[in-house]
N, C-alpha and C positions, 0 to 999 in steps of 0.2 A: 222698315223705316217709319217713324212716327208721323202723325198727321197734326197739322194746325189748320184751323178753319179761319180763313181770312173774310171777314164781313165787312164790305165797304159801301159807303154811299155813292162813290164813284171811283173808277179805276184810274187814279192819278200816278204820276211818276213816282211819287212818294211810296205809294203801295207797291208797285213793281219793284222799286229799289229793296224794300224791306223783304219782300218775298224772296228775292234773288239772294239776300243775306242769309234768310233761313235755309234755303236750299243748299247754301254752301256749308250750312251746320248739319246737313244730312237729314232735313225735315221736308216732308212732303206737304206742300200747301195747296189747300183747296179754296179757291176765291169764288165768293157769291155776292150778290147785291144785297143790301139791307132790305130784304123782301121776305115775309114770312113764308110764302110757298117755296122759294128758293132754299131757304134755310131748312125747312122741313124735309126737303128732299134728300138731304145729305145723312145717309145712315152709317157712315164709317164712324170708328171710334177716334175721337180727337183728344189731343194732349191739351189743347189751349185754344181760346178763340182771340183773334187779333181784330178789334173793332176800330174801324177808321171813319171818321165823320168831319165834315167841314161846316155844315149848317148847324142850326139850333137843334138840340135833342128834343125840345118840346114838340117839334114838328113831326116826329118819328116815334111817337110814343107807344103805338100798338106794336111795331116792329121790335122796339127795344125791350118792351115787357116780354114779348115771346122769346127773345134771345136770352134774357134773363133767366126765365123759368127753365129754359132748355140747359142753361149753365148749371143752375142749382140741381136739377133733376139728374144730371149725368156727371156732376162734380167737376166741371170744366173751369179752369180759371179764365177770366176775361182780362185782357190786356188792352187799354185804350189808347189811341193815337188821335189827336185832334184837339179842338177847343171846347168851350162851353161846358166846362167840368161841372159847375154848380147846378146847372139844369139837368145835366146827366145824372147827377147824384139823387134828384128827385125821383128819377125812374128805376135806376140801377144803384142799390144801396152801396156806400163805400166798401163795406166789408166783401162785397162780390168781387169789386174791381181789385185785380192783384197789383197792377202798376198803371201809372198814367204817363204817357209820353207826350210833352207839349213842345211847341216850337220854341226855338230851334231844335228840330229833332235829329239826333244823330243815329241813323239808321243800324249802324254796325253796333252801337252801344244798346240800342233797343233789342236787336236780334240776340245779342249776347246775355241780356237780363232775362229774356224769355228762356233762352237755352239753359242758363244756370238753375232757373227755378224748376224747369221740367226735370232735369237731371236730379234734383234734390227731392222734389215732391211729386214727381210724375206717378201715374197710376201704377200701383204695385199691388200684390196680394196681401192687402192689410185688412183688419177689422174695419168696418164702416160704422162711424158714429154720426148721428144727426143731432146737432146741437141747436136748441130752440130757445130764443131769447130776443126780447123787442130792442134790447141795447146793442147797437152796432159795436161799441167799445168792448162790451162783454164777449161778443161773438169772436171778434178779433183776438182778444186775449186767450180764450179757450182753444181757438184754432192753433195759436202760436205755442200753446202748452203741449198739445196732442199730436200736431201734424208730423212729427218725426216718426211716430210709431203707428199711427192710424190714418185711416182716410177719412177726413172731417168734411162733413157737409153742413151748411149753415142755413138756418130758417129764421127770420126776423118777426115771425108772427105764428100763432097757433094754426091760423088758415093755411098758411104756406107749408107748415109741417105736415098737415093732414093731405094736402095736394100731392106733397112728395111721397108719402106713405102709400097713397093709391096705386102708384106704379113702381115703387122701389121698397126694398126691404134692407133697413140698416141693421147691424148687429147689436146696436145699442142706441137709445135716445137720452141724451141729456137735457132735461126740460126745466125751464124757469116756471115759477109759480105765478108771479105777478105779471100778467100781460094784458094790454087793452083788447076788448072785444071778446076773444076767446082765450081765458087763462089757462094756466097749466093743469088745474084739476079738470077742466072741461076737455082739454086735449087728451088727457089720459082716459076719461070716460069714453071718449069716441074710439080711442084705440082699443080698449077693452071690449067694445061692443061690436067691432068690425071683424067678421071672420077671417078675411085675408090677412090681417096683421095683428090679431088680438093677443098673440103671444110675444111680440116684440118687446124685449127688456127695456124698462125705463128708469132712470135714476134722475130724481129731482136735484137740480143745482140752482139753489136760491137764496135770497136773503131773508125769506119769510121763515121765522123760527118759532112762532108762537104755538103752543100745544094744541089749540083748537083747529088751526090750519093744517098742522101735521096729521092730526087724527083723521081729518077729512079725507086725505089722499091715501092714507096707510091702508084703509079698507079697500081700495082699489089695487092694492098688492104691487106697489112699485118695488124695484129690486134695491133700491136705497134712497136716502135722503142726505144730500150733501149741502152745506152752507158755502156761500160765496165768500165769506170771511176767511175760510180755510186758506192755508198756504197753498199755492199752485202745485208745489211738489206732492202735497198730500192729496190734492185732487186727482193728480195723475197716478198716484199710488193706488188710490181707491178704484180708479177705472182699470188699472192693471190687475188688481186683486180680483175684481168682478170676472174678467176674462179667464183669469187662472183658475178660479173656482168653478167656472163654467166648464173649462177644458177637463178638469179633474173628474167633475161630475159625468161628463159624456164618456170619459175613458173607462168609467166603472160601471157603466150601464150595461 
């Protein structure tokens, strides 16, 4: 039986109702308060997080940041049930929220939406790709192109990418070049200097195509350099080709 973590500000009738619907769909639900200590104690593997809130998100910033980071690190989709969506997006970027259920809430429909997503995109034995880009729209696009074949983890900054890599090992990093604070070149430099993940493959996926920029990063030996102007199908083919070459190489070693 698959697990869903229900994180709630308070145990309302609505929460109890939706958990009953999820149980009827053969999910095991684990309910905890929106509290860092309670969330951190849960060590089971979860297919999704259902977050329920009634008050303003800005008053729970620390708890939501912790939940956001946990979801990113473990590649768990977050489904949100409640109000105050604009303030929530300031803490949990839109690309991390899989779906939002606002009043009037049909709990049967909400449970079905979660069930259909998990059945289609639930954790499987797929290659894991970390996509790093400060554009939420680009992150959503790349996830949409790749998620049928690969497990896609999203990071909207270089700092978030490094934090993820400190405790997780993806099979490939798709890295943007132009990002604020820590750009793609700096991220790749940090990857190459850290013993724990210095050999993680990196392919740039960027709009920056001038010769000087490309030469600066090629000396750090990325596995490729793709442009965002390429057709999505071509980008997917390049990723497929990378893993196929890797498979052939390992088979001949």
